[in-house]
N, C-alpha and C positions, 0 to 999 in steps of 0.2 A: 649771807647776811644782806649784800648788795642786792641779789637775785631775788629774795624776798621784799626786799624794798620797793624794786620795782614793779613786781608784781602788786604789791598791795596799792602803789600809786595808780597804775592803769586801774586797777578794782575800782577805787574811790572816784577815779574821774569818769568812768564810764557808770557811775551810779549816779553819781550829782547829775551828768548830762540827762540821763533817763526822767530823774525827777523832775528839771528844771526846763527843758526844751519843751516843745509844743508837742512832742508825743505822748507825753506822760497824760495819765487820765484821772482825775479826782472822780467821785460818785456825788450826784447832786441828789439832794433827798427831798422827798415829795412833800410839799405843803400841804396841799389839799387836793383832793380827787372828786368827781361829780359825776354820776353816770349818765349817759346819754342817749335820749329817745331818738337816737337817728342811726340808720343802718350803714355800716360801710362809710365813717366820716374819714375823709379823705384830704383835706385842705382847709385852713385856718386863716382868717385875718382879722383884723379890729379897726372899728370906725365908729366914731362919736359914742364912743362909753359901751358898745356892744360887740360881740364878737358874731364872726360871720363862718358858718361851715358849710362846704360843701359835701354831699354825698355821690360817693363812686357810684351808689345803687341805683340811685333814682334821678339824678340829674337836679336835684333841688338844693338851693343855698337855704340854710336856716340861720334865722337871725336868733341870737341865744344871749341872757346877760350873761353876767362873770362867772357865773354857779352852774351855766348850762341848760337854763331854762328856755325851752323855745319861746319865743315871743312874735314869730313871724314866719313866713314863709317865700321863698321867691321860685318860681317854678320856671328851668329855662328848658327849652326843645332842644336839647341833646344830653348824651350820656357819658359815660366813661370821664367824668370829670376829675382831674386829679390834685390841682392848686388853685386857690384863689385870692384874689389881692383887691385894692381899691385905692384909687388916684387921689390927688388932692380935691378933684371936682366930686367925690363921690360915685364915680363910676367903678363899676366892679369888672374886673378881669377874671376868665377862667382858661384853665387850658385843658384840651383833651388829649389823651397820652395815644388812642388808638390812631385819632384822625390826624395828631399831630398839628394841632391847630389852636390859635389864640382867639377867644372870643371875647368882645367887648359887651357887655350887658349893663342896662339901665336897671333901676331898683323893681321894675315891673319883671325883669326878667325876659324884656325885650332885646334880643339880638341887635347892636347895633351897628358893630363890624365882626368879620371873620376873616382872619390873616392866617394863611399857611405858615409853620416854622419849618423849613428845612433843616436838613441834620442827618447824622448817622442813628440809625435805630434799627436792631436785626429783628425783634419781636413787637408785636403789638402792645405787649405787657411788659416793656422794658425801656418806655421813653420818657416824654415830659413826665413829671412827677410835682414839682413845686415850682411857686410862681410870687415875687414880692416885686413891689413898684417902688423904686429909687427916684424922689424928688430930686436929688443932686443932678442927676444927667438926665433926667425924665424919659427913663429908660425901664426896661424890667431885668431882674435876674431871675433866671430858672435854674433848675437842675434835671439832668438826664438820668434815669434811673441806674442803668448801668447797659454794657455793650454798646458805646460805651461811657464810664461814669465821667460826666463833664458837671461844670458851672458856666452857664452862657449868660452872656448880656444880649439882651433882644430889642429891638427898637419897638415903638407902639405900632410899625406895620408889619411886625413879626419876621424883621431882617435880624440876622444873628451878626452881632457886632463885634463878639467875642466869643471863642470856645477854651473851655481851660480843661484838660483832664485830671482827673483826679485819683491818688492812687492811695489815701490813706483811710477808705471807708469800704466796707463791703459792697454796699449799696447806697442810694442817696435818697431819701423820700420826702424831704421837704426843704424848705428854705425860707428865711426871712431877713430883715435888714434892721438893725441896731443904730436906728439915728443917731441917739446918743454919742456913739462912739464911732460911727461911720464903717462898721464892720457887719459882716455877714455871719447868721448861725445857719450852718449845714446838719441836716438830721439823717440818720442812718437807722432803719429799721433793722437790718440785718447785725449791725455792729452794737445796737441798742446804745448808741451814744449821739451827742450833738458835738459839732464843730466851730470852733470861733475862729473864724479866716479873715483875713484882707477882701477886698473886691477883687484881687487879681486870684484868687484862690490859695494865697499862701496860709498855711495852717499855725495858728496862734496858741491853740490850746484845746484838748477835748475832755469831755466829761461823760462817764457813763451815767445811763438813765436805765432805773428798774421799770423800764415800760415795754411792753409786746407789742410787736406791729405798729410802730409811731409813723404816723402817716404826714401830720401837719404841726406847723411850729410858727409861734409869732410870740415877739416881745410887746410885753405891754408895762411901761417905766419901768419898775424895779423885779417884774416877774415875767416868767416864763411860761407859756400854754400851749401844750401838747394834746394832739388828739390820736387816740388809741383806735384803729380800725377794727381787731378783732374783739377788744374788749368793751367797745362803743363807751368808753371813756373821755373826759377832760381831765388832764393832770396839769396842776401849778406847781410851779418850782420857783425858788428864789435866784434872780439873775447874779450870776457870780460878776464879781468885778472884774 
């Protein structure tokens, strides 16, 4: 009898830990989805009531409304762009995966600065994937897709300030800052999940998302916007608490 009781206690403890620790996964339901007239959308950010989506296909940044309708285009003289963000001055920053570079551009698409980002990268298509600007420390957070999977803190000059290996996702395809909570949201295409973490990469919670080839993520107030590369769609989710 005591033996059975011990087994039950161990089982209950294990089950409870699976539910309440950061490794458990709830599923987020889609609030809205919109078709994008953008080929290979690979990164997304938000500024002045508009979304800005960068294309991996043609190196164009598309200014769209919150329903995915294109209102303007910013053409950049470089390709293979995988992440985009904007600082408090309205300057845009994009990262090139194959060139492993950080570009600062103005609203006309002119390159103001280009900085090389050092670090480990085994293949041209497994490097820098997402980018977000943090006003807190006037620097960037980025993710390295895989080989290795890393959360990076990068200065404006492209210097890596810290690098943290990530082991809870199959790959990393996007990142954004949640300024209201001072946390980060990491996106994984292969895991089909988003991960809420601290800025030190500590996993707080994971959420399943019914999106294939999710490549970019941004938080806008109480909603999360995600772009799908293969489906050319903009998905909207309610941000969990």
